[in-house]
C-alpha positions, 0 to 999 in steps of 0.5 A: 277343497282338496277333494274338489281338486281331485274330482276336477283332475279325475273328470278332466283326465277321463275326458282327455282319455275319451278324446284320445280314442275319438276318431274325430280327434285322431283324424286331426293331427294338430288336435290329436297332438294337443290332446296328447300333450294335455294328457301327458301333462295331467297324467302325473296329477291323475296318479296322485289323485288315485293315490289320494283316493286309496289313502283316504279310503284306508284312513276312513276305514281304519277310523270307523273300525277304531271307533267301534272300540276295536283298538287294533295296533295295526289299524291305528298304525294304518290310520297314522300312515294314511293320514300322514300320506294324505297331508303329503299328497295334499301338497303334491297334488297342488304342486302338480297342478301348477301351470308350467311355463309354456316355453319349458319344453323348448330347446334353448340357446345360451349365451355366456359372456365375460362381465366385470373383471377383465381377462379373469371374467373371460376365463370364468365365462369359459368355466361356466360354458363348460359347466353347462355343457357337462350338465347338459350331457349328464342330463341326456341333452345334446349340445350344439356349438353356435359361436365359441370364442374366448370369453364369449360362448353361444351354444344350443341345448336340445331335448324335451324340457331343456328350457325348464332345466336351464332357465334358472341359470340365466343371470349374473354369476360371480366368482371370487378366487386368486387368478393365476396371473396374480403374483401377490395372492390377492382375491379378485371378484369377477362376473360373467353373464348367462342369457338363457333363451327358449329357441324359437321356431319360424312360426313363433316370431315373424321377421320381415326381411325388409327389417334386416340389414345383413352384412358379410365380412371376412372371418377373423381369429383361428380357423381353416384357410377358407374361413379366414380368406372368404367373406363367410362371416355374417352380421345381421341387424334387426333394425326395429329393435337394434339387435345385432347377431354375428356368426363366423365359425362356419366356412359357409356364409349360408350356415353362418346366416342360418345360425345367426337367424336362430339366435335372432329369433330366440332373442326376439321371442325373449323380448316379446315374452318379457314385454308381456310379463312387464304388463302384469306387475306381479308376473315377474314374481312367478319366476325364479331368476329373471335372467337380468344381467344386474341380478347376481344369482350365484357366487362361486367362492374358491377360498372358502370352497363353496357355491351359494345361490342367492335366490334360494339361499342354498350353499354347497361345498366343492366349487370344482364339483359344481363347475364340473356340471353337478348342478342337480341340487340347485336345479331342484331347489330352484324348481321347487321355489318356482312352484311355491311362488306360483302357488302363492300368486295363485292363492294356493299358499299363504305368503311366507 
């Protein structure tokens, strides 16, 4: 079975390589970009396939020579090492062939809001915003603030593969700690929700201008003189869905409108994707974390100084280290679980 898969990878990669040098493909910008993306996506699997060929050849050669009564310790060691590597490659190749989420390469828009717990929930939302902002910086992504208010943060993360990294943060995060305002040392439990939206381009979501109700009003809260004294704030209501997006951070009404439209497009794209997934009963199982607000995905326990991700049952110590943006262990575990579930659904693994 694995040899057939290796042959398919080699054949497909050879065809893509041929197309990359085909003048007809090169002359068609869209087609060339499409072939280039497919080539890049398959290249890691092709490297693994080549390694599988080498390990298979080494194991076969060593096995033949040992069968001829050549009990050479070095040959036996080569056979054992090659056989062990073949087993590892079997799994690595299948994982490499798991179809990626079509949104994985997109930029993301993230909305963090305080949930249950009053003022403490708002403070926790701020902690999560800073955690994600620092993690983005550590991973080499650029961030852009869209709307930042106490307990309510909307920002964009830009860079290739941003959605693949941050999509696992969507859901309800829970914190257990003693608030600074708690005089008797009682532990409070609060929550904050994180929505992770793949950013949509105008071509991805068609919005009829007649479906929009656009209101302008005077900005409130801290800001410069022009922010608070002109009708620069914008509220856009998408009447068919009832979605409402407000922006007021910029001095320009036009800038606020553009930011609001970006968030609206992202929310509409998320709705379309969720609707498609809902039509397939098993499709939700193929994702780690659905981003549903009711799903408590992770708990930050300050008294016990530990963070637990409930989806993969992974616990790490040092809450403050995690909140400073050290999320790599969680991301790696969630990505591995996502691939495992996709393989299981595709019949590549027996259910656990």
